[in-house]
N, C-alpha and C positions, 0 to 999 in steps of 0.2 A: 806627911801629907796633910793630916787633919790639923796639926798644930800650926803649920804654915798658913793654912787657909783661915784659921781663926784669927791669927795675927793680921792677915791682910784684911779680914772683915772689920776689925777694930780700926785699922788705919783708914779704911774707906769711910767710916763714919765721921772721923775727926778731922780729915785733911782737906778742907775746902774753904773757899770764901763764903761768908755767911750774911749776905745782904739780900735785899729785894723781897718785899712781902708777897706772899701768895694767899693771904687770908681772903676768904669770900664770905658773903653774907648768908649764903645758903649751902646746904650739904653738897660736898664734892664726892659723889659715890662712883666707884668703878662699875657697879651694877647699873643696868642689866648687862648680861654677857660675862665673858671670862677675861676680857682684856683689862689692862691696867693703864690708866692715863699717865701722862708725863708729870703732872703737877701733884704735889703733896697735899695733904689735908690742911696744912698750916700749923704753925707753932702752937703747942698746948691744946690741940684739938684731938679728942679721942673719938674714933669712929668705929662702929660695929656694922659689918655687912654680912648678913646671914641669908642662906637659901635652903629650901627644902625641895627635893626633887624625887620624882618617881621614874624608875628606869625599867626599860624592857629591851632586852638584847637577844638576838637570835642569829646563830651561825649555821648557815645551810651546808657548808662543807664539812665542818667538824660535828654537825648535828647536835648542837646543844642550845639551851635557852636559859636566860636568867631573868628573874623578875624581883624587884626590890625597891628600896628607897635609899636616899642619902642625904647628908647634911654638908653643905659647904659654908665656910666661914672665913672672914678676914677681920682681924683686929688691927686698926691702923692708928698710929699716934705720931704727931708732929713733935719730935724731940729736939729741944735746944734751939733749933733754927728753922726758918720758914721753908727752906728747900729740902730739908731732911725728914724722912719718914721711916719709922720702924713698922714692920708688918709681920703678923703671925697669920699664916695662910694654911688652911687645912680642908681636906675632904674626907668624910667618913661615910662608908657605904655598908649596907647589910642587904643580902639578897639570898634567893633560893636558886641553886644551880641544878639544872636538869640535863643529864647526859643521856641522850636517846640512843646511843650506840649499844646500850646494854638492854637486855630483856630479863627482868623488869628494869625500868628506867633507874639509873643511878642518880639519886637525889641527895644533896646535902646543902646545909646552910653555911654561908660565908659572912664574915664581917671583919672589917679592919679599916685603917686609914689608907686611902689611896694616895694621900699626900699630907705631909705635915712639915711645914717649912717656916723658918725664922729668917727674916731678911731685912735689908735696908735699901731705900731708894733715895737718890739725890738728883735734883734738877741741875744739869750741867749747861744747858743752853735754852734761853728764852728769846725768841726772835723779836718780841715786843718790849723787851726790857729797855727802859729809858725813853720809849716812844709814847706819844700821846695821840690817840685817835680823835681827831677833831671832825665833827660833821660838816659837810658842805652845806652852808646855809642858803646857797643859791640854787641847789638842785636836789629835788626829792630822789630822783633816780640814781644820782651819783653815789648816794649813801647806801644803795641797795644792789649795785652792780657787783659782779664777781671781780675780785682783786687777786692777781697771781701771787702777790706777796703773802697772802694768807696760806698758801701751800707750804711755806717754809715752816717746818715743824719745831715745836719745843721738844727737847731731848732729855731724857733722864737715864741714868745707869742704875742697875740693880745687882746686888750680890746677896746670896742666901745660902742657908745650910739646911739640908734635908735630914730628917730623922726617920729612919726606916727600921722596922722590926723584922726578924727572921720569920720564915714560914707565913709570909703575907701572900694571900691568893691573888692580889692585884698587882704585884710587882714580880720582877725576875726572882727566881729561887736563890740566886747568889747575892741578892741585895740585903744588906743589914748595916746598921750603924749610921755614920755621918757621911755626907757627900755634898760637894759644892754645886751651886747653880749661879749662872750669870745671865743677864738680860739687858736689852736696850728697849726702852719705851719711847715712842714718838707720838705727838699729838698736834694735829693741824686744825685750827678753827676756820674751816673753809668759808663759811658765811656766819652771820649772826644767829643762825638756826641750826647749822650742821657742823659736826665734828667728826674727823677721821682719826682713828687710833691704830697704830701698828706696834706689835710686840714681836721681838725676836729673842728666843729663849734657848739656853743650853742647860738641860736638867740632868742632875746626877752625874756630873762630869767625872770621868775616870772609872766608871763602874760598867757592869754588863748591861745596864739599861741607860745608856748615855743618849737621852732624847734630844732631838732638835725640834723645836716647836715654833710656829708662827701664828699670829692672830691678826686679822684685819677687821676692824669694827667701824661701822658708820652709824651715827645717831642723828636724829632729826627732831627738833622741837616743834610740835604742832602749835603749842601755846606755852604760857608760863608754867603750866602744871603737868602737861603730858608730853612724853617723848617716845619715839619708836626707834628700834635698832635692828640692824642685820649684821651678821658676823660670820666669818669663815675661820676655822681653826684646823691647822694641819699639824700632825705629829709623825715623826720619822725616827725609827731606831731599829736595831736588830730584834728587839723584843716585841715592838708594837708599831703599827703604822695606821694612820687614820686621817680622814678629812671630814670635818663636821661643819654643819651649817645651822645657825641659830637665828631666831628672830623673836621679837616680843615688844612689850610696852612697859613704861614706868610712869608712875604718878607721884608727884610731889605733894604730900599732904601738908607739910609745913616747912619752915626753913631748915629744920633738923630731922625730918622724917620722910622717907621715900619707900614705896613698895613697887614691886615689879613682877611681871608674869611673862614667861617665855617658853619656848620649846626648842629642842635640839634634835637633829636627825642627820643621817648620811644617805649616800646614794649607792650603797653596795650591800651585799648580803653575807660578807665574811669579816666581821658580823654586820648585821643590820641593827642599828641602834635608834632608840626613841626616848628622849627625856622630856618631861614636863616639870617645870620648876616655878616656884613662888619665892620671892625674895623680900627682905626687909632690911633697910639701912637706917641707922640712927646715929646722930652726931651729938656728942656732949661737948658743948662749946665752953672751954676754959680760957679762951683768948681774951686778953685785955689790951686795948690800944693805948700805949704809953706816949 
């Protein structure tokens, strides 16, 4: 299973048509939020997207509470071609777990990777490829009205490998070793200020924690330097089920540097979760236009 998957992973990287530039003058960050856009960072672009979060989780039915912090990170690199991107994606958390079912309270510290994944993303469809958007010089309003063609999304495919250790408090007890993940990412530039991103993900395929996840994220640019976002994130498996809601702001400091601030919560108490996160994205531009 693992050898076949690794072979398919290599074929996925190498087997495509490699035209059409995706290079942009400013950083193309997936933050804020947890969604991934359809477009890559571009050839020879190295991008680091880090986040620090504080977590508070309380389960009224099982009568436990956790408090701690975590680090989430993505290392993205445009390898060989404009449409292809390699990604290292991880989440590390450390917390204190308090089990109130016992007297005195059973308390112990936990820490491990909730996620560590190596993957590749490839843009398979761009609705604006080969098209040139020309402004209507006769009408101010024609250039700002909604266009239904903007709802046609760009689409990319993703394949990844999860690395899980045994005795991890954040995963199923039967999880260890390598497992595959597949995803489809779509991105619609609804207007010149708003973007909608949808992710459909199948995580740890073939294991006891075979998660299906979806993310829908909407961002809006208030001006050239500030954007806001709202996002919904659903998770469904035999091990864990959740629906989370996130919102926040991001600020572009320079062409290669962005910071963001946001919060994540849900609307139930089994468990009730609350995250506050601060993120930083930096791009190392090695691109040269030949």
